[in-house]
Jmol script that loads the backbone (N, CA, C; Angstrom):
load data "model"
ATOM      1  N   MET A   1      -5.537  12.706 -14.201  1.00  0.00           N
ATOM      2  CA  MET A   1      -4.554  13.265 -14.960  1.00  0.00           C
ATOM      3  C   MET A   1      -3.222  12.497 -14.734  1.00  0.00           C
ATOM      4  N   THR A   2      -2.294  12.615 -15.618  1.00  0.00           N
ATOM      5  CA  THR A   2      -1.008  11.946 -15.477  1.00  0.00           C
ATOM      6  C   THR A   2      -0.162  12.774 -14.581  1.00  0.00           C
ATOM      7  N   THR A   3       0.862  12.134 -13.966  1.00  0.00           N
ATOM      8  CA  THR A   3       1.816  12.858 -13.131  1.00  0.00           C
ATOM      9  C   THR A   3       2.558  13.911 -13.986  1.00  0.00           C
ATOM     10  N   GLY A   4       2.885  13.563 -15.243  1.00  0.00           N
ATOM     11  CA  GLY A   4       3.441  14.477 -16.204  1.00  0.00           C
ATOM     12  C   GLY A   4       2.632  15.808 -16.350  1.00  0.00           C
ATOM     13  N   GLU A   5       1.440  15.540 -16.511  1.00  0.00           N
ATOM     14  CA  GLU A   5       0.469  16.737 -16.714  1.00  0.00           C
ATOM     15  C   GLU A   5       0.445  17.626 -15.364  1.00  0.00           C
ATOM     16  N   PHE A   6       0.508  16.890 -14.237  1.00  0.00           N
ATOM     17  CA  PHE A   6       0.524  17.682 -12.962  1.00  0.00           C
ATOM     18  C   PHE A   6       1.820  18.528 -12.939  1.00  0.00           C
ATOM     19  N   ILE A   7       2.960  17.911 -13.290  1.00  0.00           N
ATOM     20  CA  ILE A   7       4.323  18.568 -13.186  1.00  0.00           C
ATOM     21  C   ILE A   7       4.203  19.661 -14.155  1.00  0.00           C
ATOM     22  N   ASN A   8       3.800  19.503 -15.313  1.00  0.00           N
ATOM     23  CA  ASN A   8       3.695  20.604 -16.278  1.00  0.00           C
ATOM     24  C   ASN A   8       2.841  21.717 -15.802  1.00  0.00           C
ATOM     25  N   ASP A   9       1.806  21.405 -15.236  1.00  0.00           N
ATOM     26  CA  ASP A   9       0.851  22.458 -14.675  1.00  0.00           C
ATOM     27  C   ASP A   9       1.590  23.241 -13.536  1.00  0.00           C
ATOM     28  N   LEU A  10       2.326  22.438 -12.725  1.00  0.00           N
ATOM     29  CA  LEU A  10       3.008  23.138 -11.699  1.00  0.00           C
ATOM     30  C   LEU A  10       4.108  24.088 -12.175  1.00  0.00           C
ATOM     31  N   VAL A  11       4.890  23.686 -13.144  1.00  0.00           N
ATOM     32  CA  VAL A  11       5.840  24.433 -13.802  1.00  0.00           C
ATOM     33  C   VAL A  11       5.222  25.750 -14.413  1.00  0.00           C
ATOM     34  N   ASP A  12       4.129  25.544 -15.127  1.00  0.00           N
ATOM     35  CA  ASP A  12       3.477  26.701 -15.700  1.00  0.00           C
ATOM     36  C   ASP A  12       3.062  27.682 -14.729  1.00  0.00           C
ATOM     37  N   HIS A  13       2.440  27.274 -13.529  1.00  0.00           N
ATOM     38  CA  HIS A  13       2.031  28.102 -12.540  1.00  0.00           C
ATOM     39  C   HIS A  13       3.237  28.871 -11.817  1.00  0.00           C
ATOM     40  N   LEU A  14       4.302  28.191 -11.726  1.00  0.00           N
ATOM     41  CA  LEU A  14       5.582  28.659 -11.009  1.00  0.00           C
ATOM     42  C   LEU A  14       5.957  29.871 -11.928  1.00  0.00           C
ATOM     43  N   LYS A  15       5.966  29.588 -13.217  1.00  0.00           N
ATOM     44  CA  LYS A  15       6.516  30.672 -14.188  1.00  0.00           C
ATOM     45  C   LYS A  15       5.632  31.902 -14.108  1.00  0.00           C
ATOM     46  N   GLN A  16       4.354  31.681 -13.950  1.00  0.00           N
ATOM     47  CA  GLN A  16       3.313  32.723 -14.083  1.00  0.00           C
ATOM     48  C   GLN A  16       3.118  33.364 -12.687  1.00  0.00           C
ATOM     49  N   LYS A  17       3.803  32.775 -11.719  1.00  0.00           N
ATOM     50  CA  LYS A  17       3.712  33.240 -10.269  1.00  0.00           C
ATOM     51  C   LYS A  17       2.268  33.219  -9.800  1.00  0.00           C
ATOM     52  N   SER A  18       1.610  32.028 -10.257  1.00  0.00           N
ATOM     53  CA  SER A  18       0.217  31.792  -9.826  1.00  0.00           C
ATOM     54  C   SER A  18      -0.066  30.575  -9.076  1.00  0.00           C
ATOM     55  N   LEU A  19       0.977  30.105  -8.282  1.00  0.00           N
ATOM     56  CA  LEU A  19       1.032  28.932  -7.544  1.00  0.00           C
ATOM     57  C   LEU A  19      -0.262  28.830  -6.633  1.00  0.00           C
ATOM     58  N   ASP A  20      -0.620  29.849  -5.996  1.00  0.00           N
ATOM     59  CA  ASP A  20      -1.816  29.913  -5.255  1.00  0.00           C
ATOM     60  C   ASP A  20      -3.070  29.558  -5.905  1.00  0.00           C
ATOM     61  N   LYS A  21      -3.219  30.009  -7.050  1.00  0.00           N
ATOM     62  CA  LYS A  21      -4.223  29.591  -7.928  1.00  0.00           C
ATOM     63  C   LYS A  21      -4.434  28.207  -8.239  1.00  0.00           C
ATOM     64  N   MET A  22      -3.302  27.526  -8.502  1.00  0.00           N
ATOM     65  CA  MET A  22      -3.213  26.111  -8.754  1.00  0.00           C
ATOM     66  C   MET A  22      -3.500  25.320  -7.473  1.00  0.00           C
ATOM     67  N   LYS A  23      -2.869  25.778  -6.295  1.00  0.00           N
ATOM     68  CA  LYS A  23      -3.249  25.058  -5.122  1.00  0.00           C
ATOM     69  C   LYS A  23      -4.777  24.993  -4.804  1.00  0.00           C
ATOM     70  N   ARG A  24      -5.293  26.270  -4.955  1.00  0.00           N
ATOM     71  CA  ARG A  24      -6.818  26.342  -4.741  1.00  0.00           C
ATOM     72  C   ARG A  24      -7.635  25.277  -5.611  1.00  0.00           C
ATOM     73  N   PHE A  25      -7.262  25.225  -6.936  1.00  0.00           N
ATOM     74  CA  PHE A  25      -7.910  24.337  -7.723  1.00  0.00           C
ATOM     75  C   PHE A  25      -7.626  22.919  -7.427  1.00  0.00           C
ATOM     76  N   TYR A  26      -6.597  22.396  -7.185  1.00  0.00           N
ATOM     77  CA  TYR A  26      -6.326  21.062  -6.822  1.00  0.00           C
ATOM     78  C   TYR A  26      -6.774  20.745  -5.510  1.00  0.00           C
ATOM     79  N   ARG A  27      -6.790  21.574  -4.587  1.00  0.00           N
ATOM     80  CA  ARG A  27      -7.246  21.281  -3.268  1.00  0.00           C
ATOM     81  C   ARG A  27      -8.721  21.358  -2.996  1.00  0.00           C
ATOM     82  N   SER A  28      -9.337  21.687  -4.135  1.00  0.00           N
ATOM     83  CA  SER A  28     -10.832  21.869  -3.985  1.00  0.00           C
ATOM     84  C   SER A  28     -11.462  20.758  -4.690  1.00  0.00           C
ATOM     85  N   LEU A  29     -10.803  19.747  -5.276  1.00  0.00           N
ATOM     86  CA  LEU A  29     -11.373  18.674  -5.979  1.00  0.00           C
ATOM     87  C   LEU A  29     -12.078  17.770  -5.099  1.00  0.00           C
ATOM     88  N   ASP A  30     -13.007  16.973  -5.563  1.00  0.00           N
ATOM     89  CA  ASP A  30     -13.731  15.900  -4.780  1.00  0.00           C
ATOM     90  C   ASP A  30     -12.954  14.583  -4.908  1.00  0.00           C
ATOM     91  N   VAL A  31     -12.396  14.478  -6.145  1.00  0.00           N
ATOM     92  CA  VAL A  31     -11.640  13.175  -6.487  1.00  0.00           C
ATOM     93  C   VAL A  31     -10.582  13.555  -7.250  1.00  0.00           C
ATOM     94  N   PHE A  32      -9.345  13.068  -7.002  1.00  0.00           N
ATOM     95  CA  PHE A  32      -8.128  13.383  -7.672  1.00  0.00           C
ATOM     96  C   PHE A  32      -7.617  11.957  -8.024  1.00  0.00           C
ATOM     97  N   LEU A  33      -7.493  11.844  -9.397  1.00  0.00           N
ATOM     98  CA  LEU A  33      -6.943  10.570  -9.922  1.00  0.00           C
ATOM     99  C   LEU A  33      -5.620  10.889 -10.529  1.00  0.00           C
ATOM    100  N   VAL A  34      -4.494  10.301 -10.201  1.00  0.00           N
ATOM    101  CA  VAL A  34      -3.209  10.510 -10.661  1.00  0.00           C
ATOM    102  C   VAL A  34      -2.591   9.310 -11.181  1.00  0.00           C
ATOM    103  N   ASP A  35      -2.354   9.407 -12.478  1.00  0.00           N
ATOM    104  CA  ASP A  35      -1.755   8.156 -13.265  1.00  0.00           C
ATOM    105  C   ASP A  35      -0.184   8.319 -13.286  1.00  0.00           C
ATOM    106  N   ASP A  36       0.451   7.146 -13.351  1.00  0.00           N
ATOM    107  CA  ASP A  36       1.989   7.103 -13.613  1.00  0.00           C
ATOM    108  C   ASP A  36       2.772   7.832 -12.441  1.00  0.00           C
ATOM    109  N   ILE A  37       2.376   7.528 -11.254  1.00  0.00           N
ATOM    110  CA  ILE A  37       3.038   8.286 -10.110  1.00  0.00           C
ATOM    111  C   ILE A  37       4.530   7.866 -10.012  1.00  0.00           C
ATOM    112  N   GLN A  38       4.978   6.842 -10.647  1.00  0.00           N
ATOM    113  CA  GLN A  38       6.364   6.361 -10.634  1.00  0.00           C
ATOM    114  C   GLN A  38       7.173   7.484 -11.301  1.00  0.00           C
ATOM    115  N   PHE A  39       6.737   8.344 -12.126  1.00  0.00           N
ATOM    116  CA  PHE A  39       7.442   9.421 -12.706  1.00  0.00           C
ATOM    117  C   PHE A  39       7.873  10.535 -11.760  1.00  0.00           C
ATOM    118  N   LEU A  40       7.386  10.485 -10.548  1.00  0.00           N
ATOM    119  CA  LEU A  40       7.803  11.424  -9.470  1.00  0.00           C
ATOM    120  C   LEU A  40       9.104  11.163  -8.658  1.00  0.00           C
ATOM    121  N   GLU A  41       9.501   9.851  -9.025  1.00  0.00           N
ATOM    122  CA  GLU A  41      10.801   9.393  -8.283  1.00  0.00           C
ATOM    123  C   GLU A  41      11.944  10.400  -8.695  1.00  0.00           C
ATOM    124  N   ASN A  42      12.708  10.726  -7.722  1.00  0.00           N
ATOM    125  CA  ASN A  42      13.902  11.701  -7.934  1.00  0.00           C
ATOM    126  C   ASN A  42      13.474  13.116  -8.366  1.00  0.00           C
ATOM    127  N   ARG A  43      12.218  13.498  -8.032  1.00  0.00           N
ATOM    128  CA  ARG A  43      11.762  14.913  -8.305  1.00  0.00           C
ATOM    129  C   ARG A  43      11.171  15.326  -7.025  1.00  0.00           C
ATOM    130  N   GLN A  44      12.020  15.649  -6.115  1.00  0.00           N
ATOM    131  CA  GLN A  44      11.512  15.979  -4.752  1.00  0.00           C
ATOM    132  C   GLN A  44      10.613  17.219  -4.679  1.00  0.00           C
ATOM    133  N   ASN A  45      10.952  18.264  -5.415  1.00  0.00           N
ATOM    134  CA  ASN A  45      10.135  19.529  -5.321  1.00  0.00           C
ATOM    135  C   ASN A  45       8.760  19.169  -5.769  1.00  0.00           C
ATOM    136  N   PHE A  46       8.634  18.505  -6.839  1.00  0.00           N
ATOM    137  CA  PHE A  46       7.287  18.101  -7.365  1.00  0.00           C
ATOM    138  C   PHE A  46       6.576  17.127  -6.431  1.00  0.00           C
ATOM    139  N   GLU A  47       7.411  16.218  -5.926  1.00  0.00           N
ATOM    140  CA  GLU A  47       6.721  15.219  -4.988  1.00  0.00           C
ATOM    141  C   GLU A  47       6.195  16.002  -3.742  1.00  0.00           C
ATOM    142  N   GLU A  48       6.839  16.813  -3.234  1.00  0.00           N
ATOM    143  CA  GLU A  48       6.444  17.602  -2.185  1.00  0.00           C
ATOM    144  C   GLU A  48       5.071  18.349  -2.375  1.00  0.00           C
ATOM    145  N   GLU A  49       4.934  18.966  -3.409  1.00  0.00           N
ATOM    146  CA  GLU A  49       3.646  19.742  -3.786  1.00  0.00           C
ATOM    147  C   GLU A  49       2.609  18.721  -3.944  1.00  0.00           C
ATOM    148  N   LEU A  50       2.794  17.640  -4.594  1.00  0.00           N
ATOM    149  CA  LEU A  50       1.860  16.646  -4.736  1.00  0.00           C
ATOM    150  C   LEU A  50       1.292  16.104  -3.290  1.00  0.00           C
ATOM    151  N   ILE A  51       2.351  15.825  -2.506  1.00  0.00           N
ATOM    152  CA  ILE A  51       2.093  15.306  -1.222  1.00  0.00           C
ATOM    153  C   ILE A  51       1.251  16.238  -0.377  1.00  0.00           C
ATOM    154  N   ASN A  52       1.586  17.587  -0.515  1.00  0.00           N
ATOM    155  CA  ASN A  52       0.810  18.622   0.329  1.00  0.00           C
ATOM    156  C   ASN A  52      -0.602  18.664  -0.274  1.00  0.00           C
ATOM    157  N   THR A  53      -0.748  18.382  -1.571  1.00  0.00           N
ATOM    158  CA  THR A  53      -2.150  18.435  -2.154  1.00  0.00           C
ATOM    159  C   THR A  53      -2.870  17.270  -1.551  1.00  0.00           C
ATOM    160  N   PHE A  54      -2.111  16.068  -1.552  1.00  0.00           N
ATOM    161  CA  PHE A  54      -2.822  14.785  -0.960  1.00  0.00           C
ATOM    162  C   PHE A  54      -3.289  15.062   0.409  1.00  0.00           C
ATOM    163  N   GLU A  55      -2.437  15.669   1.236  1.00  0.00           N
ATOM    164  CA  GLU A  55      -2.679  15.943   2.634  1.00  0.00           C
ATOM    165  C   GLU A  55      -3.889  16.803   2.759  1.00  0.00           C
ATOM    166  N   SER A  56      -3.969  17.748   2.019  1.00  0.00           N
ATOM    167  CA  SER A  56      -5.065  18.733   1.991  1.00  0.00           C
ATOM    168  C   SER A  56      -6.301  18.045   1.683  1.00  0.00           C
ATOM    169  N   LEU A  57      -6.365  17.288   0.669  1.00  0.00           N
ATOM    170  CA  LEU A  57      -7.514  16.505   0.090  1.00  0.00           C
ATOM    171  C   LEU A  57      -7.973  15.344   1.237  1.00  0.00           C
ATOM    172  N   ILE A  58      -7.002  14.778   1.805  1.00  0.00           N
ATOM    173  CA  ILE A  58      -7.295  13.734   2.861  1.00  0.00           C
ATOM    174  C   ILE A  58      -7.836  14.415   4.149  1.00  0.00           C
ATOM    175  N   ASN A  59      -7.429  15.609   4.378  1.00  0.00           N
ATOM    176  CA  ASN A  59      -7.986  16.257   5.655  1.00  0.00           C
ATOM    177  C   ASN A  59      -9.399  16.677   5.328  1.00  0.00           C
ATOM    178  N   GLN A  60      -9.803  16.920   4.146  1.00  0.00           N
ATOM    179  CA  GLN A  60     -11.129  17.287   3.700  1.00  0.00           C
ATOM    180  C   GLN A  60     -12.054  15.988   3.439  1.00  0.00           C
ATOM    181  N   HIS A  61     -11.396  14.786   3.644  1.00  0.00           N
ATOM    182  CA  HIS A  61     -12.132  13.481   3.430  1.00  0.00           C
ATOM    183  C   HIS A  61     -12.468  13.445   1.944  1.00  0.00           C
ATOM    184  N   LYS A  62     -11.689  13.870   1.063  1.00  0.00           N
ATOM    185  CA  LYS A  62     -11.888  13.636  -0.370  1.00  0.00           C
ATOM    186  C   LYS A  62     -11.161  12.490  -0.735  1.00  0.00           C
ATOM    187  N   GLN A  63     -11.414  11.951  -1.981  1.00  0.00           N
ATOM    188  CA  GLN A  63     -10.898  10.743  -2.524  1.00  0.00           C
ATOM    189  C   GLN A  63      -9.784  11.018  -3.474  1.00  0.00           C
ATOM    190  N   ILE A  64      -8.665  10.114  -3.249  1.00  0.00           N
ATOM    191  CA  ILE A  64      -7.443  10.166  -4.116  1.00  0.00           C
ATOM    192  C   ILE A  64      -7.178   8.713  -4.632  1.00  0.00           C
ATOM    193  N   VAL A  65      -7.006   8.680  -6.082  1.00  0.00           N
ATOM    194  CA  VAL A  65      -6.634   7.384  -6.604  1.00  0.00           C
ATOM    195  C   VAL A  65      -5.394   7.498  -7.275  1.00  0.00           C
ATOM    196  N   ILE A  66      -4.446   6.622  -7.006  1.00  0.00           N
ATOM    197  CA  ILE A  66      -3.082   6.735  -7.555  1.00  0.00           C
ATOM    198  C   ILE A  66      -2.840   5.431  -8.308  1.00  0.00           C
ATOM    199  N   THR A  67      -2.308   5.586  -9.515  1.00  0.00           N
ATOM    200  CA  THR A  67      -1.896   4.374 -10.268  1.00  0.00           C
ATOM    201  C   THR A  67      -0.424   4.377 -10.746  1.00  0.00           C
ATOM    202  N   SER A  68      -0.011   3.159 -10.967  1.00  0.00           N
ATOM    203  CA  SER A  68       1.544   3.290 -11.266  1.00  0.00           C
ATOM    204  C   SER A  68       1.771   1.990 -12.181  1.00  0.00           C
ATOM    205  N   ASP A  69       2.773   2.120 -12.924  1.00  0.00           N
ATOM    206  CA  ASP A  69       3.313   0.766 -13.706  1.00  0.00           C
ATOM    207  C   ASP A  69       4.165  -0.062 -12.813  1.00  0.00           C
ATOM    208  N   LYS A  70       4.477   0.426 -11.509  1.00  0.00           N
ATOM    209  CA  LYS A  70       5.307  -0.337 -10.659  1.00  0.00           C
ATOM    210  C   LYS A  70       4.554  -0.700  -9.433  1.00  0.00           C
ATOM    211  N   LEU A  71       5.048  -1.763  -8.743  1.00  0.00           N
ATOM    212  CA  LEU A  71       4.378  -2.068  -7.475  1.00  0.00           C
ATOM    213  C   LEU A  71       4.838  -1.005  -6.450  1.00  0.00           C
ATOM    214  N   PRO A  72       4.019  -0.810  -5.360  1.00  0.00           N
ATOM    215  CA  PRO A  72       4.343   0.116  -4.392  1.00  0.00           C
ATOM    216  C   PRO A  72       5.829  -0.345  -3.744  1.00  0.00           C
ATOM    217  N   SER A  73       6.148  -1.521  -3.612  1.00  0.00           N
ATOM    218  CA  SER A  73       7.419  -1.883  -2.950  1.00  0.00           C
ATOM    219  C   SER A  73       8.644  -1.476  -4.005  1.00  0.00           C
ATOM    220  N   GLU A  74       8.277  -1.233  -5.222  1.00  0.00           N
ATOM    221  CA  GLU A  74       9.422  -0.890  -6.226  1.00  0.00           C
ATOM    222  C   GLU A  74       9.599   0.678  -6.192  1.00  0.00           C
ATOM    223  N   LEU A  75       8.689   1.370  -5.563  1.00  0.00           N
ATOM    224  CA  LEU A  75       8.873   2.800  -5.668  1.00  0.00           C
ATOM    225  C   LEU A  75       9.580   3.313  -4.485  1.00  0.00           C
ATOM    226  N   LYS A  76      10.422   4.377  -4.740  1.00  0.00           N
ATOM    227  CA  LYS A  76      11.240   4.983  -3.711  1.00  0.00           C
ATOM    228  C   LYS A  76      10.395   5.973  -2.899  1.00  0.00           C
TER     229      LYS A  76
END
end "model"
wireframe off; spacefill off
backbone 0.3
color backbone group
């Protein structure tokens, strides 16, 4: 999914007060592919939730793939 789709999904779940449902879904994936990670720059609240999801998946030994149009050294 794109980072924008993740952000939209997070906003929708926050509005519906169903954040726990979203967390359960994303944190149960075997592989999580995130495109356009550069769009998280300067969006701390969204970045925080994505990092928490990454940490949960890493602790479960799941696979995460991140893509970006920028080099890692260009990201904040």
